[in-house]
C-alpha positions in Angstrom: 14.9 -50.5 80.0 11.2 -50.7 79.6 11.4 -52.8 76.4 14.1 -54.8 74.6 13.1 -54.8 70.9 15.3 -55.7 67.8 16.2 -52.0 67.2 17.8 -52.1 70.7 19.8 -55.3 70.1 23.3 -55.8 68.7 24.4 -59.0 67.0 24.3 -61.9 67.6 20.9 -61.3 69.4 19.7 -58.9 66.7 20.1 -61.3 63.9 18.5 -64.2 65.8 15.4 -62.2 66.8 15.0 -60.4 63.5 15.0 -63.8 61.7 11.9 -64.9 63.6 9.6 -62.7 61.6 11.8 -61.6 58.7 10.1 -63.8 56.1 6.7 -62.3 56.9 7.8 -58.8 55.8 9.6 -59.8 52.6 8.1 -58.9 49.2 6.9 -62.5 48.5 4.9 -62.7 51.7 3.6 -59.1 51.5 2.4 -59.6 48.0 0.1 -62.4 49.3 -1.5 -59.7 51.5 -1.7 -57.1 48.8 -5.4 -57.7 47.9 -6.4 -57.2 51.6 -4.2 -54.2 51.9 -5.8 -52.7 48.8 -9.3 -53.3 50.3 -8.2 -51.5 53.5 -7.0 -48.6 51.4 -10.4 -48.4 49.6 -12.2 -48.5 53.0 -10.0 -45.7 54.2 -10.8 -43.5 51.2 -14.5 -44.5 51.7 -14.2 -43.2 55.3 -12.7 -39.9 54.0 -15.4 -39.4 51.3 -18.1 -40.1 53.9 -17.2 -36.8 55.6 -18.7 -35.0 52.7 -16.0 -32.7 51.4 -13.9 -31.9 54.5 -12.2 -33.7 57.3 -9.1 -34.0 59.5 -7.1 -36.2 57.2 -4.8 -37.4 60.0 -7.3 -38.3 62.7 -10.3 -39.2 60.5 -8.4 -41.2 57.9 -4.8 -42.2 57.9 -4.3 -42.8 61.6 -6.5 -45.9 61.2 -5.3 -47.4 58.0 -1.8 -48.6 58.9 -3.1 -49.7 62.3 -5.6 -52.0 60.6 -2.8 -53.4 58.3 -0.5 -54.3 61.3 -3.5 -55.7 63.2 -4.2 -57.9 60.1 -0.7 -59.2 60.1 -0.6 -59.8 63.9 -4.1 -61.3 63.8 -5.6 -58.9 66.3 -9.4 -58.4 66.1 -10.7 -54.9 65.1 -12.4 -54.5 68.5 -8.9 -53.7 70.0 -8.1 -50.9 67.5 -9.1 -47.9 69.6 -7.2 -49.2 72.6 -4.0 -49.8 70.6 -4.4 -46.4 68.9 -4.7 -44.6 72.3 -1.6 -46.5 73.7 0.4 -45.7 70.6 -0.4 -42.0 70.8 0.8 -41.8 74.4 3.8 -44.0 73.6 5.1 -41.6 70.9 3.4 -38.5 72.3 6.6 -36.9 73.5 5.7 -34.0 75.7 2.5 -33.3 73.8 -0.5 -33.3 76.2 -3.0 -33.7 73.4 -1.3 -37.0 72.4 -0.6 -38.4 75.9 -4.1 -37.6 77.3 -3.0 -38.2 80.9 -0.8 -41.1 80.1 3.0 -40.9 79.8 5.6 -43.1 78.2 5.9 -45.4 81.1 2.2 -45.8 81.5 1.8 -46.5 77.8 4.7 -49.0 77.7 3.2 -50.9 80.6 -0.2 -50.9 78.9 1.4 -52.2 75.7 3.3 -54.9 77.5 0.2 -56.0 79.5 -2.0 -56.1 76.3 0.5 -58.3 74.4 1.2 -60.6 77.3 -2.5 -61.5 77.0 -2.2 -61.9 73.2 0.8 -64.2 73.6 -0.9 -66.4 76.2 -4.0 -66.7 73.9 -1.8 -67.7 70.9 0.1 -70.3 72.9 -3.2 -71.9 73.8 -4.8 -71.3 70.4 -2.2 -71.0 67.7 -3.1 -69.5 64.3 -1.3 -68.5 61.1 -0.2 -65.0 62.0 2.8 -63.1 63.3 1.4 -63.0 66.8 1.5 -66.8 67.0 5.0 -66.8 65.5 6.3 -64.5 68.2 4.5 -66.1 71.1 5.8 -69.6 70.3 9.3 -68.7 68.9 12.5 -70.2 70.1 16.0 -68.7 70.1 18.9 -71.0 70.6 16.5 -73.8 71.5 14.8 -71.9 74.2 11.3 -70.4 74.0 11.5 -66.6 73.8 10.9 -65.0 77.2 7.8 -63.0 78.1 9.7 -59.7 78.2 11.4 -60.1 74.8 8.2 -61.4 73.2 6.2 -58.5 74.5 8.9 -56.1 73.5 8.8 -57.6 70.0 5.0 -57.0 69.8 5.4 -53.4 71.0 8.0 -52.6 68.3 5.9 -54.1 65.5 2.5 -52.7 66.6 3.7 -49.2 67.5 6.3 -48.2 65.0 4.6 -50.4 62.4 1.7 -48.0 62.1 2.7 -44.7 63.6 5.5 -44.0 61.2 3.3 -44.9 58.2 0.4 -42.7 59.2 2.8 -39.8 59.8 4.3 -40.3 56.3 0.9 -40.5 54.7 -0.3 -37.2 56.3 3.0 -35.4 55.8 3.2 -36.7 52.2 -0.3 -35.3 51.4 0.6 -32.0 52.9 3.7 -31.8 50.7 1.6 -32.5 47.6 -0.9 -29.8 48.6 1.9 -27.3 49.1 3.6 -28.3 45.9 0.7 -28.5 43.4 3.0 -29.1 40.4 4.1 -32.4 42.1 0.5 -33.4 42.7 -0.1 -32.9 39.1 2.8 -35.1 38.1 1.2 -38.0 40.0 -2.3 -37.3 38.6 -0.8 -37.3 35.1 1.2 -40.5 35.7 0.3 -42.7 38.6 3.2 -45.0 37.8 5.3 -42.4 39.6 3.5 -43.1 43.0 6.2 -45.5 44.2 8.9 -42.9 43.7 6.7 -40.3 45.4 6.3 -42.5 48.4 10.1 -42.7 48.8 10.2 -38.9 48.6 7.5 -38.7 51.2 9.6 -40.8 53.6 12.6 -38.7 52.9 10.6 -35.4 53.3 8.7 -36.4 56.5 11.5 -38.5 58.1 9.0 -39.8 60.8 11.8 -41.3 62.9 13.7 -38.2 64.0 16.7 -39.9 65.7 18.2 -43.0 67.3 21.2 -43.1 69.6 24.0 -45.5 69.1 27.3 -46.2 71.0 30.5 -46.4 69.0 32.4 -49.7 69.2 35.6 -48.7 67.4 37.6 -45.6 66.6 36.7 -43.7 63.4 37.5 -40.3 62.1 34.7 -38.5 60.2 35.5 -35.1 58.6 38.3 -34.4 61.1 36.3 -35.4 64.1 37.5 -38.6 65.9 34.8 -40.8 67.3 36.1 -43.1 70.0 34.8 -46.4 71.4 32.1 -45.7 74.0 31.1 -42.3 72.5 27.3 -41.9 72.4 26.1 -40.7 69.0 22.8 -39.1 67.9 21.8 -40.0 64.4 19.5 -37.2 63.1 17.5 -38.6 60.2 15.8 -35.4 59.0 19.3 -33.8 58.7 20.7 -36.8 56.8 17.7 -36.7 54.5 18.4 -33.1 53.6 22.2 -33.5 53.1 23.4 -31.3 50.3 26.1 -33.8 49.5 23.6 -36.7 49.0 20.7 -34.9 47.3 20.1 -32.3 44.7 17.7 -29.6 45.9 17.4 -31.3 49.3 14.9 -28.7 50.6 12.5 -29.2 47.7 9.8 -31.9 47.5 10.3 -33.7 44.2 7.8 -36.4 43.7 9.7 -38.3 41.0 13.2 -37.8 42.7 15.6 -40.4 41.4 17.9 -41.6 42.7 16.7 -41.2 46.2 19.2 -42.4 48.8 17.2 -41.5 51.8 17.7 -43.2 55.2 14.1 -42.8 56.4 14.0 -46.6 57.0 17.4 -46.7 58.7 20.5 -48.4 57.3 22.5 -51.6 57.6 21.4 -54.4 59.9 19.0 -52.1 61.7 17.1 -51.1 58.5 13.3 -51.2 59.2 12.0 -54.8 59.0 8.7 -53.5 57.7 9.8 -51.1 55.0 8.5 -53.1 52.1 5.1 -53.4 53.8 5.0 -49.7 54.5 5.7 -48.8 50.9 3.0 -51.2 49.6 0.5 -49.6 52.0 1.3 -46.1 51.0 1.3 -46.8 47.3 -2.1 -48.5 47.6 -3.5 -45.6 49.5 -2.3 -42.9 47.1 -3.4 -44.8 44.1 -6.9 -45.1 45.6 -7.0 -41.5 46.7 -5.9 -39.9 43.5 -8.3 -42.1 41.5 -11.3 -40.9 43.5 -10.6 -37.4 44.6 -10.1 -34.5 42.1 -8.9 -31.7 44.3 -7.5 -31.5 47.8 -6.8 -28.2 49.7 -5.9 -27.1 53.2 -8.9 -26.1 55.2 -7.0 -24.8 58.2 -3.6 -24.8 59.9 -1.8 -28.1 60.2 -0.4 -29.0 63.6 2.5 -31.2 64.6 3.0 -33.5 67.5 5.4 -32.0 70.1 8.0 -34.7 70.0 11.7 -35.1 69.2 11.7 -38.8 68.6 9.0 -40.2 66.3 5.9 -38.6 64.7 4.6 -36.0 62.5 1.3 -34.2 62.0 -1.4 -34.6 64.6 -4.0 -32.5 62.6 -4.4 -31.9 58.9 -7.7 -30.2 58.1 -8.5 -30.5 54.4 -11.3 -29.9 51.9 -11.8 -32.0 48.8 -13.9 -32.7 45.8 -14.8 -36.2 44.7 -14.1 -37.0 41.0 -17.1 -37.5 38.8 -15.9 -41.0 37.8 -15.7 -42.0 41.5 -19.1 -40.5 42.3 -20.7 -42.4 39.4 
């Protein structure tokens, strides 16, 4: 395996490694970062407005915002942003030549591992108060975490930590554009934005699947699953399950309850889900406060992948609100 991150571990290793950074991604710690996250959201909308009425929302705006947040948490300087973005696009690019740009999954993984080996060495020599230092100096069962596991941990946080969020932001905006009555709900009552963010995660389902191996026999709807059977968990299908959701093929901004599994489930639930929600809520609050109208200005395009991703282009036109302009 090219990496061994927490999503690929079972207990007891999974619990031990997840515990290393768990506190950093809990509500109490994330709230301490909320002011800086709000500032990054404002800067992202500033970047959008600077395009003067039209832009590629995905590439010009939201591909950068979650990346800057995860770099903030890891303590990685802005100068490395473009390099990390290029690696991530290749890493999750599937078979899409536009995203890979001459680099495949193996090349991207090796580039990731090499970059974070350097980060880990630097943090061991010059520790600071960030997640990168925590990972680089962590111990499991009284032994310093090995280079392979540490680099894998970095890869999981840095890649999935921003690619899934940018995919959801772009796909969520497209859903609002295509469902103007839902956009109007949020404009009329911005207190609904947190519920809308959950609906965006359900609707986009940026993680398309994971594979798992059964450890015990279980019968599901007449089908017997045996120990050793390999199972594909298809999240977009689960998030449109007619038995779990009313009108599952409709985007409903204030859907409640919303039992989506976009962040996974059980012990493997996404460690950064609270952070991701805070990021997306901050962004849409800023966007809806400063932009009056948003429309498609061309055809959206999706990344050619079956694993993780969403839109790779979202051309839009927009008009700045008079209050924001003033």
